[in-house]
Each structure stands twice: as C-alpha cells, then as structure tokens.
N, C-alpha and C positions, 0 to 999 in steps of 0.2 A: 478257671475262668479265662476266656480268651481276651487278649488285649489288642487294640487297634491303634495304630499310630495316628496322630492328629496333625501331621505336617512335616516340614523339612527342618525345622529349627532343632538343633541338638539338645536344647534345653526344654523341648516341648513336654507338656504333660500328656497323659494318656487317657483315652476313653475306654471304658470297659463295657463289654456286652453283658447284658443281663443273662444269667444262666438259664432262666426259664425260656428265653427266646431262642436258645441254641437248637432245640428240637424243631422249632418252626423254620429256622433257617435251613436246616438239613432238608426239610421237605421242599422248601422253595428252590433250593439248588437243583432239584431234580424236575422242577416243573416244566412240562412240555406244552406246546401249543399245537395247533393242527399241522403246521408246516415248519416250525422252528423250535429250538430249545435254547434257553438261556444258560449261560455259563458265567460264573464269577471270574474276573480277570486275576490271574496269579502268575507266579514265575513260569509255569508250564505253557501258558498261552499268550504271554505279553507280546511275543513276537508277531502273533497273528493280529493283535490290536494295532501294532505299529504298521503292519503291511496295509491293513484296510484304511488306516488314517492317511497313508501316503496316496492311496487311490482317490480318496474322497476330498481331502483338504489341500489347499495350496501351501500351507505352512508345514515345514519340517520341524518336528519337535526334537530337542536334544535328548540323549539317553537319560539325563537327570529327571526329566519329566516322567518318563516311563518308570523310573525307580520310585518316584513319589506315588504314582498310581498303584503300584504293587504294594507299597508300604501302607496304603490306606485300608487294605483288606477288602471286604466284599461289597464295596459301593460302586465298583465299575463292572460292566457286564458286556458280554458278547452274545450275539444271536447267530446260531448255527442252523443251517437247513437240515431238517431231518432226513431228507431224501439223498443228499450228496455229501453232507458234512462240511459244506462251504460256509465260511463266515460271511454274513451279508450285512451286518450292522453292529454297532457298538456304542457304548457311552463310557467316557473316562472322566474321572474326577480325582481331586485331592482335597484334603482337609487343611484349612489354613487357620492359624491362630490370630485373633484380633483382640483388641482391648475389651470388646463386648462378648468374647468367647469364640469358640471354634465355629467356622462356617464351611459349608460345602461349596467348593469351586468346581463348576462343570467345565472341563477343558474342551472336550469334543463330544458331540452326539451326531452320528451320521449313519446313513443307510445307503447301500449301493443303489444306483438309479433304477434298475429293473424292479426293485422291491419297495420303492417309495409309494406313498399314498395308500398303503395297505394297513396302517395302524401300528407298524413295527416301531417307528420312532417314538410314538406315544407310549407304547408298552415298555420300551427301554427306560424312558424317563420316569414312568410310574413306578417301575420296579426299583430303580435307584432311590427315588425319594421315599418310597415305603420302607426300604431297607434302612435308610438313615433314621427315619422316624422311629422304627422299631428297635434298632440296636444302638443308636447314638443320640439319645434324647437331649444331650447337651448341645447338639448342633441345631441352632434355631433359624438359620438362614441359608438359602441356596443362592448362588451368584454366578453370573457368566457375562462375557463380552460377546457382542455380535456386530459385524460390520454394518454401518448405517445403511448401506445399499441392499442388504439382505432382507427384503421385506417379508419373504416367505418364512424365514427363521424367526423374525420378530413376531409375526402373527402367530406362529406355532407356540412360542413360549408364552405370549399373552393369553392364548387360548387355555394354557395349562396353569394360569394363575400368576405368572410373572409380570412385573411392572417395570417400565423404564424409569430409572432413577437418576441417570446422569449420561451426558455425552462427553466423550473424551476425544479431543483433536489429536491427530497423528499418533494414535495408539499403535497401529501396525506399521512395521518397517518395510516389509518386502511385498506387500499386496496393496492394491488400489481398489476403492478408496481407503485411505489410511485411518479414517475416523471410525469410532466404535460407540455403541451405546452399552450401558451397563444395565442389566436386568436383575431384579431381586425377587425372591419369593420367601415369605415367612413360613417356617415349618412348625408343625405342632407334633410333639412326640406322642407315641401310642399311649404311654403312661398318663400323659396330661389329658388325652382324649377320654381315657377310661375314667379318670378321676372326675372330670367335668360332667360325665354322664351319670354318676352315682347320685 
C-alpha cells in the first residue's frame, strides 16, 4: 500500500491510499485532453514546475517548498501541450497538519497567459481536488491565500465553491498590496459520498 506524506513536521502521521483506488489513479495519470496531458509532480519534473512558477508568479519560493510539494505525492499536477511538450500550467499543493486534521494547502495554481480562459485552470483544480477526495479521505478542507487586489482569482475560486473566511493584513512581504484573503472549501471524500448514496 502506498503511503503519502501529510506535511513537513518530522512527527507527522501518514495518510494511506486505498488499494482499490490505485488502479483508478494509474488510469488518471495517463488521461489526455484534446490539447494537453496531465502529469503528477514528482522528482523528475519538479524543476519544470519551479520554472513555470517563476514565469507566472511574483513570489520566488525556496527549495523547501518544492520539497514539500514532492513529498505530498500525487496532489500536484502539470499540464503539458500534446503538440510541443511545453508545460503551460500547473497546480502545487502541500498537506498541513492542524488540530482538526490534515488540510490541503494550495500554494500555486497558474496557467501561461496564451492558454488562459480555456478551462485549463479549472481542470487543474478539479483534478487536484478529485485526487484528494479519492485517495486522502482524511483531508476535509482545502485552503489558500489570495492577494486582496486579485479579483479574478477570488472570483475563480468562489466559482469553484471556495469561500472567503478571513482577511490578513501584511501577509505578503515582497509584493503589493501586502494584504491577503483566506479561502476555504470543505471536501467530501469519495467513500463518504458513496456511503451517503446507499
């Protein structure tokens, strides 16, 4: 049975993927769309995620962040063009332990500008959340921070079921405005959904 890390704490507990789900995951890893293919982020392509993040975002994340992303297993994804092999988008996450249990923290979700407004960002987010619900049923919440001025991003996440729960002053250090909002979305595991429908 495959084990997935739940964060950066050396005393962290571990979440286990359900054996029955592994076949489904292998199929999903190969899933292709009309013009792009999803890839799980791992040691072999983490550098490509770092490069595209440098292009899209004003924040430079330290190596430890990318180590955390790899440690989480298959909840972070890249989108690669089928025609050229170019990486054009990605979502990166880590799992964090809280008193209420582990949560999914979305670090980045971005798409190169020529490929925006084509549904790719929505597909990346959907893939990520579906993977968590399928493989990590203990994770009941997704969370992220967004700059208060980024109306497009806030509307995007609200459209996908996230809710603003808090505003944090001076959250960012090297970008303006420095203030952020915190968005949450409650997750329902696949096993819970199946049970409720019986």
